[in-house]
PABANU-55457 format. One record per residue: x, y, z of N, C-alpha, C, CB in turn. Coordinates in steps of 0.05 Angstrom, whole numbers, plus 5000, padded with zeros to 4 digits. Glycine has a CB too. Example, Ala and Ser with C-alpha at 12.3 -4.5 7.8 and 13.67 -1.06 7.14 Angstrom:
2
 n_xx n_yy n_zz ca_xx ca_yy ca_zz c_xx c_yy c_zz cb_xx cb_yy cb_zz
 5264 4886 5156  5246  4910  5156 5264 4934 5156  5226  4911  5181
 5257 4955 5142  5273  4979  5143 5258 5001 5157  5282  4988  5114
END
This chain:
222
 n_xx n_yy n_zz ca_xx ca_yy ca_zz c_xx c_yy c_zz cb_xx cb_yy cb_zz
 6103 2188 4417  6101  2215  4427 6113 2235 4407  6116  2218  4454
 6102 2259 4407  6113  2279  4389 6140 2288 4399  6093  2303  4387
 6155 2302 4382  6181  2311  4390 6178 2333 4411  6197  2322  4366
 6194 2330 4432  6193  2350  4453 6220 2349 4467  6170  2344  4474
 6227 2370 4481  6254  2372  4493 6252 2371 4523  6267  2398  4484
 6273 2360 4535  6276  2360  4564 6299 2379 4572  6282  2332  4575
 6312 2391 4552  6333  2411  4557 6336 2427 4532  6359  2398  4566
 6349 2451 4535  6354  2468  4513 6381 2480 4515  6333  2490  4511
 6387 2500 4498  6414  2511  4498 6420 2525 4524  6416  2531  4475
 6400 2536 4538  6406  2551  4563 6388 2542 4586  6402  2580  4558
 6377 2518 4584  6360  2508  4606 6360 2478 4607  6332  2518  4603
 6352 2467 4630  6348  2438  4634 6328 2435 4657  6375  2423  4640
 6314 2413 4656  6294  2408  4677 6306 2400 4703  6274  2386  4668
 6296 2411 4725  6305  2404  4752 6292 2378 4762  6301  2426  4771
 6307 2363 4777  6297  2338  4790 6283 2346 4816  6320  2318  4795
 6257 2345 4816  6241  2353  4839 6247 2336 4864  6211  2353  4833
 6251 2310 4859  6257  2292  4881 6283 2298 4894  6256  2263  4871
 6303 2305 4878  6329  2312  4889 6327 2338 4905  6350  2315  4867
 6312 2357 4894  6308  2382  4908 6294 2378 4935  6292  2402  4891
 6275 2360 4936  6260  2355  4960 6278 2341 4981  6236  2336  4955
 6296 2324 4972  6315  2311  4991 6335 2332 5002  6330  2289  4977
 6342 2351 4985  6361  2371  4994 6349 2392 5012  6373  2385  4970
 6324 2399 5007  6310  2419  5023 6283 2408 5034  6305  2445  5006
 6285 2388 5051  6260  2375  5061 6242 2393 5077  6267  2351  5078
 6252 2415 5089  6235  2432  5105 6219 2452 5089  6252  2447  5124
 6228 2457 5064  6215  2479  5049 6207 2472 5021  6233  2502  5048
 6216 2449 5010  6210  2441  4983 6192 2417 4983  6236  2436  4966
 6166 2421 4977  6147  2399  4978 6137 2393 4950  6123  2407  4997
 6133 2367 4945  6123  2358  4919 6101 2338 4923  6146  2346  4903
 6084 2334 4903  6062  2314  4905 6074 2286 4909  6044  2315  4881
 6058 2268 4918  6067  2240  4922 6075 2228 4895  6045  2223  4935
 6092 2207 4897  6101  2194  4872 6077 2183 4857  6120  2172  4879
 6057 2172 4871  6034  2160  4857 6019 2182 4842  6016  2146  4877
 6016 2206 4853  6002  2228  4839 6018 2236 4815  5998  2252  4858
 6044 2236 4817  6061  2245  4794 6063 2224 4772  6088  2253  4804
 6057 2199 4779  6058  2178  4760 6032 2173 4745  6067  2152  4773
 6011 2186 4754  5984  2181  4743 5971 2206 4731  5966  2169  4764
 5988 2224 4721  5977  2248  4708 5961 2240 4683  6000  2267  4700
 5942 2257 4676  5925  2253  4653 5927 2277 4634  5895  2249  4661
 5921 2272 4609  5920  2294  4590 5901 2315 4600  5912  2284  4561
 5910 2340 4599  5894  2362  4609 5901 2372 4637  5865  2354  4609
 5917 2355 4652  5926  2364  4678 5945 2387 4675  5940  2341  4693
 5945 2405 4695  5962  2429  4695 5984 2425 4716  5945  2455  4700
 6009 2424 4707  6031  2418  4726 6053 2439 4723  6043  2390  4720
 6069 2441 4745  6091  2461  4745 6117 2446 4747  6088  2481  4768
 6137 2454 4731  6163  2443  4731 6184 2464 4738  6170  2430  4704
 6208 2455 4745  6230  2472  4752 6250 2473 4729  6243  2464  4778
 6253 2496 4717  6271  2499  4694 6296 2514 4703  6257  2514  4670
 6319 2499 4705  6344  2512  4713 6358 2525 4689  6363  2491  4726
 6370 2548 4694  6386  2561  4674 6414 2549 4674  6388  2592  4679
 6425 2544 4651  6451  2531  4649 6473 2548 4661  6457  2524  4620
 6473 2574 4654  6495  2592  4663 6482 2619 4669  6518  2594  4642
 6467 2622 4690  6453  2647  4695 6472 2670 4701  6434  2644  4719
 6465 2693 4691  6480  2718  4697 6475 2726 4726  6473  2740  4677
 6492 2743 4737  6488  2751  4765 6461 2763 4771  6509  2771  4773
 6449 2776 4751  6423  2788  4756 6399 2771 4748  6421  2815  4741
 6405 2745 4742  6384  2726  4734 6378 2706 4756  6392  2712  4708
 6354 2695 4756  6348  2674  4775 6363 2648 4769  6318  2669  4777
 6365 2631 4788  6378  2605  4784 6360 2587 4768  6385  2591  4810
 6333 2591 4771  6314  2574  4757 6288 2589 4754  6310  2547  4772
 6271 2579 4736  6244  2590  4733 6224 2567 4738  6240  2603  4705
 6203 2572 4753  6181  2553  4757 6159 2560 4738  6171  2553  4788
 6153 2541 4720  6133  2547  4700 6112 2524 4696  6146  2553  4673
 6089 2532 4687  6066  2514  4684 6064 2503 4656  6040  2528  4691
 6054 2478 4654  6049  2465  4629 6023 2450 4630  6072  2445  4621
 6010 2448 4607  5986  2430  4604 5996 2403 4593  5965  2443  4586
 5989 2382 4607  5997  2355  4598 5982 2349 4572  5991  2333  4619
 5997 2343 4551  5985  2338  4524 5986 2309 4517  5999  2354  4503
 6007 2294 4525  6009  2266  4518 6020 2251 4542  6029  2263  4494
 6010 2226 4545  6018  2209  4567 6030 2183 4556  5994  2203  4586
 6055 2177 4565  6068  2152  4556 6072 2134 4579  6094  2158  4543
 6088 2113 4576  6093  2093  4596 6106 2106 4621  6110  2071  4586
 6126 2121 4617  6140  2134  4640 6148 2163 4634  6164  2118  4648
 6136 2174 4613  6142  2202  4605 6117 2216 4597  6163  2202  4582
 6118 2243 4598  6096  2260  4590 6107 2281 4570  6083  2273  4615
 6088 2292 4555  6094  2315  4539 6074 2337 4548  6092  2309  4508
 6085 2360 4553  6068  2383  4562 6073 2407 4544  6074  2389  4590
 6052 2424 4543  6054  2449  4528 6059 2471 4548  6027  2454  4511
 6081 2485 4545  6088  2507  4563 6067 2529 4561  6116  2518  4557
 6056 2538 4584  6036  2559  4584 6047 2585 4594  6012  2551  4601
 6070 2585 4607  6084  2610  4615 6103 2619 4594  6098  2606  4642
 6108 2646 4594  6129  2657  4577 6154 2661 4595  6120  2684  4563
 6176 2647 4589  6200  2649  4606 6209 2678 4608  6222  2632  4595
 6220 2686 4631  6231  2713  4635 6260 2714 4629  6225  2722  4663
 6276 2694 4637  6305  2694  4633 6314 2674 4612  6318  2688  4659
 6301 2651 4610  6308  2631  4590 6302 2641 4562  6294  2604  4596
 6321 2638 4544  6317  2647  4517 6309 2625 4498  6343  2660  4507
 6319 2601 4502  6314  2579  4484 6289 2563 4491  6338  2560  4483
 6267 2578 4497  6242  2565  4505 6221 2587 4504  6243  2552  4533
 6197 2580 4492  6176  2599  4489 6149 2586 4498  6174  2610  4460
 6130 2603 4506  6103  2593  4511 6093 2578 4487  6084  2616  4520
 6081 2555 4491  6071  2539  4469 6090 2517 4460  6066  2556  4445
 6116 2518 4470  6135  2497  4463 6127 2471 4477  6163  2505  4471
 6136 2448 4466  6131  2422  4477 6155 2414 4495  6126  2401  4456
 6149 2404 4518  6170  2396  4537 6165 2367 4545  6170  2415  4563
 6186 2351 4544  6185  2323  4552 6194 2321 4581  6202  2305  4534
 6179 2308 4598  6186  2306  4626 6176 2280 4639  6175  2330  4642
 6186 2274 4662  6178  2250  4676 6166 2257 4703  6201  2231  4680
 6156 2238 4718  6145  2243  4745 6164 2257 4763  6135  2217  4757
 6190 2251 4759  6211  2262  4777 6214 2292 4774  6237  2249  4772
 6203 2304 4753  6206  2332  4748 6183 2349 4758  6209  2337  4718
 6161 2337 4766  6137  2352  4774 6139 2363 4802  6112  2334  4771
 6137 2389 4805  6138  2401  4832 6110 2408 4842  6156  2425  4831
 6091 2413 4824  6064  2420  4833 6044 2409 4813  6061  2451  4836
 6021 2400 4823  5998  2392  4806 5976 2412 4813  5990  2362  4810
 5965 2426 4794  5945  2446  4800 5920 2433 4812  5937  2461  4774
 5910 2444 4833  5886  2434  4847 5869 2458 4853  5893  2417  4873
 5845 2461 4842  5828  2485  4847 5822 2489 4877  5803  2483  4832
 5824 2468 4893  5819  2471  4922 5838 2491 4935  5820  2444  4936
 5863 2493 4924  5883  2510  4937 5878 2540 4931  5910  2502  4927
 5863 2547 4910  5861  2575  4902 5853 2594 4924  5841  2577  4879
 5833 2587 4941  5825  2606  4962 5846 2612 4983  5800  2597  4976
 5867 2595 4984  5887  2597  5006 5913 2608 4997  5891  2570  5019
 5917 2614 4971  5943  2621  4961 5951 2649 4969  5942  2620  4931
 5933 2666 4977  5940  2694  4985 5933 2699 5014  5926  2714  4967
 5932 2677 5030  5927  2680  5058 5952 2672 5075  5903  2662  5067
 5954 2683 5099  5977  2679  5116 5968 2665 5142  5991  2705  5122
 5986 2649 5153  5981  2636  5178 6001 2645 5199  5982  2605  5175
 5993 2645 5224  6011  2651  5247 6023 2625 5256  5995  2666  5270
 6049 2622 5254  6062  2597  5259 6086 2600 5277  6071  2583  5232
 6088 2582 5297  6111  2581  5314 6137 2577 5298  6108  2559  5336
 6157 2594 5303  6182  2591  5288 6195 2564 5292  6202  2613  5297
 6191 2553 5316  6203  2526  5322 6192 2505 5304  6198  2519  5351
 6167 2507 5296  6155  2488  5278 6170 2488 5251  6125  2493  5273
 6176 2512 5241  6188  2515  5215 6218 2507 5215  6185  2543  5205
 6231 2510 5239  6259  2504  5240 6265 2476 5248  6272  2523  5259
 6247 2462 5261  6251  2435  5270 6232 2416 5256  6247  2432  5301
 6243 2401 5236  6227  2383  5220 6214 2361 5236  6243  2372  5198
 6225 2355 5259  6214  2333  5275 6188 2341 5290  6234  2324  5296
 6183 2367 5292  6159  2376  5306 6135 2377 5288  6164  2404  5318
 6111 2373 5300  6086  2375  5286 6069 2396 5301  6071  2348  5285
 6050 2409 5287  6032  2428  5301 6014 2412 5320  6015  2444  5281
 6020 2414 5346  6003  2399  5366 5977 2413 5372  6019  2396  5391
 5977 2439 5368  5952  2455  5373 5949 2474 5350  5954  2471  5400
 5925 2474 5338  5918  2494  5317 5892 2508 5324  5916  2479  5289
 5891 2533 5318  5868  2550  5326 5859 2566 5302  5875  2568  5350
 5833 2573 5302  5823  2591  5281 5805 2612 5293  5808  2575  5259
 5812 2637 5287  5796  2660  5297 5786 2675 5272  5813  2679  5315
 5760 2672 5266  5748  2684  5242 5751 2715 5241  5719  2677  5239
 5753 2727 5265  5755  2756  5266 5781 2766 5253  5753  2766  5295
 5802 2749 5254  5828  2757  5242 5826 2759 5212  5849  2737  5250
 5806 2746 5200  5803  2747  5171 5796 2775 5162  5782  2727  5162
 5786 2792 5181  5777  2819  5174 5799 2840 5179  5752  2826  5189
 5823 2831 5186  5845  2850  5190 5853 2862 5163  5870  2836  5203
 5862 2887 5162  5870  2899  5137 5891 2883 5122  5880  2928  5141
 5888 2880 5096  5908  2865  5080 5935 2880 5080  5899  2860  5051
 5956 2865 5075  5983  2877  5073 5986 2890 5046  6004  2855  5077
 6008 2905 5044  6013  2920  5019 6015 2901 4995  6038  2936  5021
 6024 2876 5000  6027  2857  4978 6002 2842 4971  6049  2836  4985
 5980 2849 4985  5954  2837  4980 5947 2812 4997  5952  2829  4952
 5967 2802 5012  5962  2779  5028 5945 2786 5053  5989  2766  5037
 5928 2767 5061  5909  2772  5082 5912 2751 5104  5880  2772  5071
 5906 2759 5128  5907  2739  5150 5885 2718 5146  5903  2753  5177
 5892 2693 5151  5873  2671  5148 5858 2666 5174  5887  2646  5139
 5869 2676 5196  5857  2669  5222 5868 2644 5235  5828  2667  5220
 5885 2629 5220  5896  2604  5230 5923 2609 5245  5901  2584  5207
 5925 2594 5268  5950  2594  5283 5959 2565 5287  5946  2608  5311
 5984 2560 5283  5995  2533  5286 6018 2534 5307  6006  2521  5259
 6014 2519 5328  6033  2520  5350 6043 2492 5357  6020  2532  5375
 6067 2490 5369  6076  2465  5379 6057 2455 5400  6105  2467  5390
 6049 2473 5418  6030  2466  5439 6041 2470 5466  6021  2438  5436
 6068 2476 5468  6080  2480  5494 6093 2508 5496  6101  2459  5499
 6084 2526 5478  6096  2553  5479 6087 2568 5504  6087  2569  5454
 6106 2584 5515  6100  2601  5538 6088 2627 5527  6125  2606  5554
 6075 2642 5545  6064  2668  5538 6086 2686 5528  6049  2680  5561
 6109 2685 5540  6131  2702  5532 6140 2695 5504  6155  2699  5551
 6140 2669 5497  6148  2661  5470 6128 2671 5449  6150  2631  5468
 6102 2669 5456  6081  2678  5437 6081 2708 5434  6054  2668  5446
 6090 2723 5455  6090  2752  5453 6115 2763 5440  6087  2764  5481
 6134 2745 5435  6160  2753  5423 6157 2752 5392  6183  2736  5433
 6158 2775 5378  6154  2774  5349 6175 2757 5335  6156  2802  5338
 6199 2754 5346  6219  2738  5333 6214 2708 5335  6246  2744  5345
 6194 2700 5351  6189  2671  5354 6166 2661 5337  6183  2665  5383
 6155 2679 5321  6133  2671  5304 6139 2679 5275  6106  2684  5313
 6125 2666 5256  6128  2672  5228 6100 2674 5215  6145  2651  5213
 6098 2686 5192  6073  2689  5177 6076 2677 5149  6064  2719  5176
 6078 2651 5147  6081  2638  5121 6055 2636 5106  6093  2611  5123
 6057 2630 5080  6033  2626  5063 6017 2603 5073  6042  2622  5034
 5991 2606 5075  5973  2585  5086 5974 2560 5068  5945  2595  5088
 5973 2563 5042  5973  2540  5024 5999 2524 5028  5970  2548  4995
 6021 2538 5031  6047  2525  5035 6047 2509 5061  6070  2546  5036
 6035 2520 5082  6034  2506  5108 6015 2482 5106  6024  2525  5130
 5993 2485 5091  5975  2462  5088 5989 2439 5073  5949  2471  5073
 6006 2447 5054  6021  2426  5040 6042 2413 5057  6034  2439  5015
 6054 2428 5075  6075  2417  5092 6063 2398 5113  6090  2440  5107
 6039 2405 5123  6026  2389  5144 5999 2379 5133  6022  2405  5170
 5999 2356 5119  5974  2347  5105 5950 2344 5124  5980  2321  5092
 5955 2336 5149  5933  2332  5168 5920 2359 5174  5942  2319  5194
 5936 2380 5176  5925  2407  5180 5911 2415 5154  5947  2427  5187
 5922 2409 5131  5909  2416  5106 5881 2403 5104  5926  2407  5083
 5879 2378 5113  5854  2364  5112 5834 2378 5131  5857  2335  5121
 5843 2388 5153  5825  2403  5172 5815 2428 5159  5840  2409  5198
 5832 2443 5146  5823  2468  5132 5804 2461 5110  5847  2483  5122
 5811 2441 5093  5793  2434  5071 5765 2425 5081  5806  2411  5055
 5764 2415 5106  5739  2405  5117 5720 2428 5123  5744  2389  5142
 5730 2453 5123  5713  2476  5129 5713 2484 5158  5685  2471  5120
 5731 2473 5174  5733  2478  5202 5737 2508 5207  5755  2462  5216
 5723 2519 5227  5725  2548  5233 5720 2552 5263  5705  2564  5216
 5731 2574 5273  5725  2583  5300 5729 2562 5321  5698  2595  5301
 5753 2554 5326  5758  2534  5347 5787 2528 5351  5743  2509  5340
 5791 2508 5368  5818  2498  5374 5819 2468 5371  5828  2507  5403
 5840 2458 5359  5842  2429  5353 5869 2419 5363  5838  2424  5323
 5868 2394 5373  5892  2381  5382 5899 2358 5363  5889  2371  5411
 5925 2354 5359  5933  2331  5342 5934 2306 5359  5961  2337  5330
 5921 2285 5349  5922  2259  5362 5945 2244 5349  5895  2243  5358
 5968 2240 5364  5991  2227  5352 5985 2198 5343  6013  2226  5372
 5965 2185 5355  5959  2158  5348 5947 2155 5321  5941  2146  5369
 5931 2175 5313  5917  2174  5287 5928 2194 5267  5888  2178  5291
 5943 2214 5277  5953  2235  5259 5931 2254 5250  5966  2222  5235
 5909 2254 5264  5886  2271  5257 5881 2292 5279  5860  2255  5252
 5867 2313 5271  5861  2334  5291 5832 2330 5301  5863  2362  5278
 5829 2336 5327  5803  2334  5340 5799 2359 5356  5802  2308  5358
 5774 2366 5361  5769  2390  5378 5783 2388 5405  5738  2393  5383
 5790 2410 5416  5807  2411  5440 5795 2394 5463  5811  2439  5450
 5769 2390 5464  5757  2374  5485 5762 2345 5481  5727  2380  5486
 5773 2337 5457  5778  2308  5451 5797 2297 5472  5790  2305  5423
 5789 2273 5483  5806  2259  5503 5814 2233 5491  5790  2255  5530
 5839 2231 5480  5847  2207  5467 5848 2183 5486  5874  2210  5454
 5842 2159 5476  5842  2136  5494 5870 2130 5503  5829  2111  5480
 5872 2120 5528  5898  2112  5539 5907 2086 5526  5897  2109  5569
 5933 2083 5521  5943  2057  5509 5938 2034 5528  5972  2059  5503
 5931 2012 5517  5926  1988  5533 5952 1976 5544  5911  1966  5517
END
C-alpha cells in the first residue's frame, strides 16, 4: 500500500463501532460485512476528530473519501472534502483506514430521500425497544410547501400503532426527522420505501419483521 496516514498533528480517525455502541439510538453505520468488502472506487465517509478543538470549532468533521487501494484488513482512500477546521489535512491527501472507521457507504438509492422529512412518533425515537408498528404514506403531503432549509415533506408517517388522537394532535409528541436517517434506523421500513410503496397503510408483522398492507391478517401461532 502507498503511504497514507490514519492520524495527523491535529486529527485522528474516529472508531465508528465505538460511536455506535455509545449512541445506539442516533449513530448508525453499515454492517460489518459491508465495511469489510469495500472495493476500489467506493465512496465512503469517515469521522475525523480534532485533537484539541477550540471552543468555536466542531469536535469532529465527517468527510468523504474515494477508496483507492484495498488490503487484507486496511484501505487507502483519497480525501474528496476540504476540511473546515482541521489544518493538517487537505483534499487529495491519502488516508489509511479500516472497516471500523467507516460511518457511511455512498448508495445512489438514498439520494432522493436525503432532503425529505418524515412524521414520527417521539416515543419511537426515545425508546430503542419500540418499532414502527404502523406506517402510512399520503402522497398529497409531498406537495406541501418546502421549509426554509429546503427540506420537503415525504408524506410518510411512522407510529408505534397505539397512539391516541390526543397524542397525535400534540405537537410535542411528534418529530420531523430526515427520511433517509429513519430508513437507515429501521431497515424494514427502508425496504418498504425502496420498493416504491405509496398511498397506503402498512402493519409490521413481528414474526417476519416485514411490512404488509393494513388488511394483512398474520397467521395465528400454532
